N, C-alpha and C positions, 0 to 999 in steps of 0.2 A: 981613703977610697970616699966617694961622693956616693950622693943617692938622691931620691926623688919622693918627693909625699905627695900622694896626689890628697882629695879633698872630701872623695866621702867613702871614709872609714869603716869595716863591717859592716857594706850596707849591700841588701840583696840587689841583684840585677838579672832581669831577662836576658839571655842571651842567646841569638841566633845564627846562628855560621855555613854558608853554601859554599861549595865551590860552584865554578865557574858552567859545571856544566848541570847544576843543578842540585846535584844531594847532598841534603842534609849532613854537617860531620857537627854542628850542638844546636841544642836546644834545651836550653835548661835554667830554670837558677842559679845562680852563681853567687856565692859572694865576695866582696871584697875584703883583701887582709890588710891588716893593720897598718900598711904601708898607703891603703890606698887603690891599690890593680889588683886587678884579674889576674889571674896567672893562668891560661891558656898553654896548650903542647898545640899544634899542630901540624899536620904531615909536609914536608919540604919539599920543595920547586914547584907552589901551585899560587894560586890567587884567591881570595874567595872574599863573597860579598858578606857584610856583617852588619847585625840591626842589633844596638842594645839600647835598653827601655830602662828607666828608671823614675817612677814616682809622676809619671804622667810626660815626661820629657825620652826623646830618642832620639837617637845619632843611629845614622846608618855611615860606612865606609868599605872602599874596597882595600885590603891588607893584603900582602903575599911573605912570602915563604923563602924566598932565592937567594942566593950565596949574598948578593951586596946588601938586600933588604935590611930594617933596623928590627932589632927582636924585643923593642921596647918601642910601643907607640903611643904616644903620648899627646897628640893631637884631636882624638876623637871627643867633642864636646856636648852633652845631651842639651838639645836645647827643648 
């Protein structure tokens, strides 16, 4: 079995996620796990606008939860 290791372990992030209709899904501070990742469960078959902030840095991205979408997203980079 293989796994990934994120760079920011047990750090707090401000996470905001809304669906494409503008409905707020997540708006809270979340702490990354010991593997450096944030574990989120989102409703299936939708596209979301996502903003993550940490230590003055920010990333915005669209993610989706359709059948062929990735369940592990490793492309969001704080800038």
